[in-house]
C-alpha positions as CSV (number, residue, x, y, z in Angstrom):
1,M,-27.4,-22.3,-14.7
2,S,-26.8,-25.9,-14.1
3,K,-27.4,-28.3,-11.2
4,L,-24.3,-30.1,-9.9
5,V,-23.1,-32.9,-7.7
6,L,-20.3,-31.7,-5.3
7,M,-18.1,-34.4,-3.8
8,H,-17.3,-33.8,-0.1
9,K,-14.9,-35.7,2.1
10,A,-14.6,-34.8,5.8
11,D,-10.8,-35.4,5.7
12,S,-10.2,-33.6,2.4
13,I,-7.3,-31.2,1.9
14,Y,-9.9,-28.7,0.8
15,E,-11.6,-26.6,3.4
16,D,-15.2,-27.5,2.7
17,E,-18.1,-26.6,5.0
18,P,-21.1,-27.9,3.0
19,D,-23.5,-25.5,4.7
20,V,-21.3,-22.5,4.2
21,V,-18.6,-22.8,1.5
22,Y,-17.2,-25.3,-1.1
23,D,-13.5,-25.2,-1.7
24,F,-12.3,-26.4,-5.2
25,P,-9.4,-26.1,-7.7
26,K,-9.4,-24.1,-10.9
27,S,-10.0,-27.2,-13.0
28,Y,-13.7,-27.1,-11.9
29,L,-14.2,-23.3,-12.2
30,K,-16.2,-23.5,-15.4
31,A,-18.6,-26.1,-14.1
32,V,-19.1,-24.5,-10.7
33,S,-19.6,-21.1,-12.3
34,E,-22.4,-22.6,-14.3
35,G,-24.0,-23.7,-11.1
36,V,-24.2,-20.2,-9.6
37,G,-27.9,-19.5,-8.6
38,D,-28.8,-23.1,-8.9
39,W,-29.0,-26.1,-6.6
40,V,-26.3,-28.7,-5.9
41,V,-26.4,-32.1,-4.3
42,Y,-23.6,-33.1,-1.9
43,Y,-22.1,-36.5,-2.3
44,E,-19.7,-38.5,-0.1
45,P,-17.7,-41.1,-2.1
46,V,-17.7,-44.7,-1.0
47,K,-14.1,-44.7,0.2
48,A,-14.9,-41.7,2.5
49,G,-18.0,-43.1,4.2
50,A,-21.4,-44.5,3.8
51,R,-23.5,-41.3,3.4
52,G,-23.8,-41.2,-0.3
53,Y,-25.9,-38.2,-1.3
54,F,-26.6,-36.4,1.9
55,A,-27.8,-32.7,1.4
56,V,-28.8,-30.0,-1.0
57,A,-27.8,-26.3,-1.2
58,K,-27.7,-23.4,-3.6
59,I,-24.6,-21.7,-4.8
60,Q,-24.7,-17.9,-4.3
61,R,-21.5,-16.9,-5.9
62,V,-17.9,-17.9,-6.7
63,I,-14.8,-16.1,-5.5
64,P,-11.0,-16.7,-5.6
65,K,-9.8,-18.2,-2.4
66,P,-7.9,-15.6,-0.4
67,G,-4.2,-16.4,-0.3
68,E,-4.4,-19.5,-2.4
69,T,-3.4,-19.4,-6.1
70,G,-5.6,-21.7,-8.3
71,R,-8.2,-22.3,-5.6
72,F,-11.8,-20.9,-5.5
73,L,-14.7,-20.9,-3.1
74,A,-18.4,-21.5,-3.9
75,L,-20.3,-19.5,-1.3
76,I,-23.5,-21.2,-0.3
77,E,-26.7,-19.1,-0.3
78,P,-27.7,-18.4,3.4
79,G,-30.7,-20.5,4.4
80,S,-30.5,-22.8,1.4
81,Y,-28.6,-25.8,2.8
82,L,-30.8,-28.7,3.8
83,P,-29.6,-32.2,4.9
84,F,-31.6,-35.1,3.5
85,D,-34.0,-36.8,5.9
86,R,-32.3,-40.1,4.9
87,N,-29.0,-40.3,3.1
88,V,-29.4,-41.7,-0.5
89,P,-27.1,-44.6,-1.4
90,H,-24.6,-44.4,-4.2
91,R,-26.5,-47.1,-6.1
92,I,-29.9,-48.7,-5.9
93,D,-30.2,-52.3,-7.1
94,G,-26.6,-52.1,-8.3
95,R,-27.2,-49.2,-10.6
96,P,-25.9,-45.6,-10.1
97,L,-28.4,-42.8,-9.7
98,E,-26.6,-40.5,-12.1
99,A,-26.9,-41.1,-15.8
100,A,-23.3,-39.9,-16.3
101,L,-22.0,-42.8,-14.2
102,T,-24.0,-45.5,-16.1
103,D,-23.2,-47.3,-19.3
104,A,-25.7,-48.1,-22.0
105,D,-26.8,-51.3,-20.2
106,G,-27.3,-49.4,-16.9
107,N,-24.2,-50.8,-15.3
108,P,-21.7,-48.6,-13.3
109,L,-18.9,-47.0,-15.2
110,R,-15.4,-47.1,-13.9
111,G,-13.0,-44.2,-14.0
112,G,-13.7,-41.0,-16.0
113,A,-16.7,-39.1,-14.6
114,V,-16.8,-41.3,-11.5
115,Q,-13.6,-39.6,-10.3
116,L,-14.8,-36.1,-10.8
117,A,-15.3,-34.0,-7.7
118,V,-17.8,-31.8,-9.5
119,R,-20.3,-33.3,-11.9
120,R,-23.2,-31.7,-13.9
121,L,-26.5,-33.2,-12.9
122,P,-29.5,-33.5,-15.3
123,E,-32.8,-32.2,-13.9
124,S,-34.3,-35.8,-13.9
125,D,-31.4,-37.2,-11.8
126,F,-31.6,-34.2,-9.4
127,A,-35.3,-34.7,-8.9
128,R,-34.9,-38.5,-8.3
129,I,-32.1,-38.0,-5.8
130,V,-33.8,-35.2,-3.9
131,S,-37.1,-37.2,-3.8
132,L,-35.4,-40.1,-2.3
133,G,-33.6,-38.0,0.3
134,L,-36.5,-35.6,1.0
135,P,-39.8,-37.3,0.3
136,A,-42.8,-35.3,-0.8
137,D,-44.9,-36.7,2.0
138,L,-42.3,-35.9,4.8
139,E,-44.7,-33.6,6.6
140,H,-47.5,-36.2,6.5
141,R,-45.1,-38.9,7.8
142,E,-44.0,-36.7,10.7
143,A,-47.6,-35.8,11.6
144,T,-48.6,-39.5,11.8
145,R,-45.3,-40.8,13.1
146,Y,-46.4,-41.2,16.7
147,D,-50.2,-41.1,16.2
148,P,-50.9,-43.2,13.1
149,A,-54.5,-43.7,14.0
150,I,-55.5,-40.1,14.3
151,P,-59.0,-40.1,12.6
152,E,-58.6,-36.9,10.6
153,L,-55.2,-38.0,9.3
154,A,-56.0,-41.7,8.7
155,D,-58.7,-40.8,6.2
156,A,-56.8,-37.9,4.6
157,P,-56.1,-37.9,0.9
158,V,-52.7,-38.7,-0.4
159,P,-50.5,-35.6,0.1
160,F,-50.1,-33.3,-2.8
161,E,-46.9,-34.0,-4.8
162,R,-45.3,-30.5,-4.6
163,P,-42.7,-29.7,-7.2
164,I,-39.1,-30.3,-6.0
165,L,-38.0,-26.7,-5.8
166,E,-41.2,-25.6,-4.0
167,R,-40.5,-28.4,-1.5
168,L,-36.9,-27.1,-0.9
169,T,-38.0,-23.6,-0.2
170,R,-41.3,-24.0,1.8
171,R,-40.6,-23.1,5.4
172,P,-43.1,-25.6,6.9
173,Y,-41.4,-28.5,5.0
174,R,-37.9,-27.3,5.9
175,D,-38.9,-27.0,9.6
176,V,-40.1,-30.6,9.6
177,A,-36.9,-31.8,7.9
178,F,-34.7,-29.8,10.3
179,R,-36.6,-31.0,13.4
180,R,-36.3,-34.7,12.4
181,R,-32.6,-34.5,11.7
182,V,-31.6,-32.5,14.8
183,R,-33.6,-34.7,17.3
184,E,-32.2,-37.8,15.7
185,A,-28.6,-36.4,15.8
186,Y,-28.9,-36.0,19.6
187,D,-30.7,-39.4,20.1
188,Y,-33.8,-37.5,21.2
189,R,-32.1,-36.2,24.3
190,C,-32.0,-32.6,25.4
191,A,-28.5,-31.4,24.8
192,M,-28.5,-29.3,28.0
193,S,-30.3,-31.5,30.5
194,G,-29.3,-34.9,29.0
195,L,-32.9,-36.2,29.5
196,R,-34.7,-38.2,26.9
197,L,-38.4,-38.1,27.6
198,R,-41.3,-39.6,25.6
199,N,-45.0,-39.7,26.1
200,G,-47.1,-42.9,26.2
201,G,-47.2,-43.0,22.4
202,G,-43.4,-42.6,22.0
203,R,-43.5,-38.9,21.0
204,P,-40.3,-37.3,22.1
205,E,-40.5,-34.2,24.3
206,V,-37.3,-32.7,22.9
207,Q,-37.5,-29.9,20.3
208,A,-35.1,-28.6,17.6
209,A,-33.8,-25.1,18.2
210,H,-32.1,-23.0,15.6
211,I,-28.9,-21.5,17.1
212,R,-28.8,-18.7,14.6
213,P,-32.4,-18.0,13.5
214,V,-33.3,-18.4,9.8
215,E,-34.5,-14.8,9.7
216,H,-30.9,-13.8,10.7
217,Q,-29.3,-15.8,7.9
218,G,-29.2,-19.0,9.9
219,N,-29.5,-22.3,8.0
220,D,-31.1,-25.7,8.5
221,S,-27.9,-27.6,8.9
222,V,-27.8,-29.8,12.0
223,R,-24.7,-27.7,12.9
224,N,-27.1,-24.8,13.4
225,G,-29.3,-26.8,15.7
226,L,-29.6,-28.1,19.3
227,A,-32.1,-30.6,20.6
228,L,-33.6,-28.9,23.7
229,S,-36.5,-29.5,26.0
230,G,-39.4,-27.1,25.6
231,T,-38.5,-24.9,28.5
232,L,-34.8,-24.8,27.6
233,H,-35.7,-24.0,24.0
234,W,-37.7,-21.1,25.3
235,M,-34.8,-20.0,27.5
236,F,-32.3,-20.3,24.6
237,D,-34.3,-18.3,22.2
238,R,-34.6,-15.5,24.8
239,G,-30.9,-15.4,25.7
240,L,-31.2,-16.9,29.2
241,V,-28.8,-19.7,28.3
242,S,-26.1,-20.2,25.7
243,V,-22.9,-22.1,25.0
244,A,-19.3,-21.0,25.6
245,E,-16.5,-20.7,23.1
246,D,-15.3,-24.2,24.0
247,R,-18.6,-25.4,22.5
248,R,-19.3,-27.5,25.6
249,T,-19.8,-25.3,28.6
250,I,-23.4,-24.1,29.2
251,L,-23.7,-20.4,30.0
252,V,-26.6,-19.1,32.1
253,S,-27.8,-15.6,32.7
254,R,-27.7,-16.0,36.5
255,N,-29.2,-12.6,37.2
256,K,-32.4,-13.7,35.4
257,V,-32.5,-17.4,36.1
258,P,-33.0,-18.6,39.7
259,G,-30.4,-21.1,41.0
260,E,-33.1,-23.7,41.8
261,V,-34.2,-23.6,38.1
262,I,-30.7,-24.1,36.9
263,A,-30.3,-27.1,39.2
264,R,-33.6,-28.7,38.0
265,L,-33.2,-28.1,34.2
266,I,-29.5,-28.3,33.4
267,A,-27.1,-31.2,33.7
268,P,-25.0,-30.9,37.0
269,D,-21.7,-30.7,35.1
270,M,-23.0,-27.8,33.0
271,Q,-21.7,-29.5,29.8
272,L,-23.5,-29.7,26.5
273,L,-24.3,-33.2,25.3
274,P,-22.5,-33.9,22.0
275,P,-24.4,-35.3,19.0
276,L,-23.9,-38.9,18.0
277,D,-21.9,-37.9,15.0
278,P,-19.1,-35.3,15.7
279,R,-19.7,-33.8,12.2
280,D,-23.1,-32.6,13.6
281,A,-21.6,-30.6,16.5
282,P,-22.6,-27.0,16.6
283,H,-20.7,-24.7,14.3
284,P,-18.5,-22.3,16.4
285,E,-19.6,-19.3,14.3
286,N,-23.3,-20.1,15.0
287,L,-22.7,-20.3,18.7
288,K,-20.6,-17.1,18.6
289,W,-23.5,-15.3,16.9
290,H,-25.9,-16.5,19.6
291,R,-23.6,-15.4,22.4
292,E,-23.1,-11.9,20.8
293,H,-26.6,-11.2,19.7
294,V,-29.0,-13.1,21.9
295,F,-27.4,-14.2,25.2
296,G,-28.3,-11.7,27.9
297,A,-29.1,-9.1,25.3
298,S,-32.6,-8.2,26.4
299,A,-34.9,-8.2,29.4
300,L,-37.8,-10.6,29.5
301,D,-41.0,-9.1,28.3
302,E,-43.1,-12.1,29.3
303,P,-43.6,-14.3,32.3
304,A,-41.0,-17.0,32.7
305,P,-42.3,-20.6,32.9
306,W,-41.1,-20.9,36.5
307,D,-42.9,-17.7,37.7
């Protein structure tokens, strides 16, 4: 196995979906095959945008691309994709983060490996990039973000430095990373009501909802998330609301949700608020899964918040 850097450009001729599949030519087959079962870091080149290194994922398997001679697909292991809390720049203090892109004096190389869409990544480089994008103390940062003076946290010891791979697979850590990115993507507004509410300390009321739950092979991509108020999150998880095929129209189970509740909780135009970056818009397959498996699928077995 081998860790890799996979170059991704939103306008590429290759049909990449970083949280689902990576499309590549035969010239990279050997390198990508070595990465099966291991972790990769996604990288956006300078000419394509400013994201730099922006996510990690694990390759599950490689298959020929149906109908395309000389093209292959690296299928991403369900639930492994995780966007960085903060994108990692291409260089720090003028020096690349990858040893393969650096000369003996630490200066950036030109041409050669720099142009490769798939690059092998030493363990030390992988650890450094991931630690910059997903800090070990992310859970502590989030816990003290809006209440920095909480006594029991202010005097707490320095958070334990968990190994990189443990950090990437721990559900509590991934939940924090997912919540931070989804709420930020929607500017801390509820995607169904349009409201942005904060308490006196600045803590946002909005929550991060998985569209397709992790236990049903959903991932932690922002494209599998919606920023929702507490009540609408509850309704979404129970199939009382969903999103139509157009990815904008809000659907409501009207035989279960009173009209006055709809009027109070959901934007009058019944349109989903889009994220700040169009690349973070909900994936149509995730919304389809929610409509087909959750929306209106079961009767409520608990009191509704408005009862």
